[in-house]
N, C-alpha and C positions, 0 to 999 in steps of 0.2 A: 547520833554522835559519830563523827568520822575520826579515824586514827590514821596518821601518816606513818607508814612502815618504810623505814629506810633499809637499804640493802636487799631489795627484791630484784629478781631477775625474771624477765618475761619468758614464757615458755618457748618463744621463737629463738631466743638466745641459747636456751638449753638444747633445742633441736640442732642448732648449728654446731655446738660443742660436742655433742655425742654422735653427730652425723646421722640423725634420724631424718627420714624422708617425710613423715607426717606428724601432726600433733599427737595422734593416737599412739604412735611408737614412743614419742617422748613421754607421754603420760604413763604408759606402761613401764618404761624404764624407771621413771620416778617412783611409781608404786612398788616395783620390785626392790628398789634400793631404799625404801622407807622415807622418801622425800614427800612432804605434804604439799599438795597443790592448792592454791588460793585463786579466787576469781574476784576481780574488781567489778562490783555490781553495776555501776553506771555504764562502763565501757565493755564489760564482758571479757577483758583481757585476762588470760591465765598467767600466773606467775608462781615462782617458788622463792623461798628465802635464800639469798645468795650464800650465806655462810654454810647453810645446810647442804646446798648443792655442791659447793666446793669441797666440803669435807668428804663427801662420797666420791666425787669426781677425782680427787687427788689421793685417795686412800692407798691405792697400789703404789703410787709414786712415793708417798711418805714411807711406806714399809720398806721400799727399796733403799731410800736414802738412809733410813735408820739402820738397816742391815749393813750398808756399805760404809757409812761415815760415823756410825755410832753417836757419840756425844755432839759432834759438830754438824749434825744433819740440818739443823735449823739455819745455820749460817750459809750452808751450801744452797738450801732452798731459797733463801732470800737473795742470794747472788744470781741464781738462774731464773728467778721468776720476776716479771716486771709488774704485772697487774695483780698478781695473786699473792698477797701477803697474809694468808690465813695460816696461822701456826696453831696446831692442836697439841695439847699435852696429854 
């Protein structure tokens, strides 16, 4: 039985976003930050869940916005982010 997982990000995209030079560096970054790696069996492509990656990737940015804008931080985040509309409570 196969399941379609929406919202997955290939490890190559993670490499680009965290500026890792190798897949090994990206895998280590994911492990250190508690992000689970998955492998698509037929193709062997490694990927992570997009919402999990973005939560870790934007964590410092969220803390900064919460400290600076207090209650209105979500509105500020939505205004300054184009593709990333992950809001964590």
